[in-house]
N, C-alpha and C positions, 0 to 999 in steps of 0.2 A: 871595743876602740881597732884600731887604724891606723897603721906607723908604715907607711909609705914604703920602697928598696930605699938606700944610698943616704939613711938619712945620719943628722950627728943628734944627738939630745944632749947635755954638761948635766954635766955637775948639780946635782939637787934640783935641778925637774917636777916635778907636782904638777900632774895631770890626773885634774878629774870628771869621773865621771857618773858622781853622787853627789847628790846636796840634802845634804838636812834639816840649813834653815828651818821650814816647814818642823818637819820631826820631830824636835827642839824647844821648840813653840806654842809647840799644843797641846807635849806632856807626852809626844805621840798617839793623837789623839789623830797628826794626820798620816800621809806616808811622803818618807822618803822621796824627793826628783829627782829622773835615772836620765839621762843621754848621753850618746856618742862623742865619743872624741873622733873625727880623721883629720890624721897628717898626716898630705900631701911626699909624692918623691921624692926626692933628693930637698933632704928641707934644714934647715942647721935649727936648734935652737938654746941661746944660748943660757949662762946658768943664774939658776933659782928663777928661775922664770917661769908665771906658774900658769897655766889652762884652766882654765873655767868646764864644767859639765858640758855640753854640743855645740863644741864648738869647731871648723870645720880650716883647716888650713892650706891652702894650695902651695898646689907645687911648688919645687923652686923656689921657697922664700925661707929670709931671714926676720927669727925673733930678737932680740937685743937683749943681752943681758936682762936682767932681773923684772922684766919687765909682764904685763897681765893684760895675757887673750879674754876679750871677755862677751865677744864679736865674730863673724865669720871672718878671713883676711881672705881677696885669694890671692893667685895663683905669680908669681914672680916679686912679691908683696919687701919689704925691709922697713917691721914695723919693732918703733920701742918703745917702752913710760905703761903708765899707768895711771888708764884703763893704755892697753898700746896704741897705736896708732899707725897707720902709716904713713910714714912720710919716706919714699919713692920707691922705685921700681930694681926689681936688678935683671940685668939684660947682659945675654949671656949666645957669645960664637963660637960652636965648635970647642972649644980650654976653654978658650978667654972668658971671664966672668966681666961687667961693671956693676958699680954702682951708680944711679943717679936720683942722685938723694930733691926735694921739688922744691927744700929753701937748703939757698950756699952755707945758712948762718949751722946744720946740721952737721954731722961731724964727714968728711971720707976718707 
């Protein structure tokens, strides 16, 4: 597992680097699956989010609270949900941060 610099990982976040579903279902005859997680620099992971095995979160991304990340997240993304989906883009200029949502129905 790799966690970049300046990341904020909130309370209750779970990050998985393995999966034992097939192992359990086969009575231990199948091996557990493993896969590293990579979180880029300058990311925020909201409370109680779950990041599944093998996923990559690009730099400067925001993962909303209670999200389930089961796919690769591009850099500068705003994502949330179960499963997590990209709902906007983070734009950074100097010290200024702007959240651009793709649909006006999302919170601003």
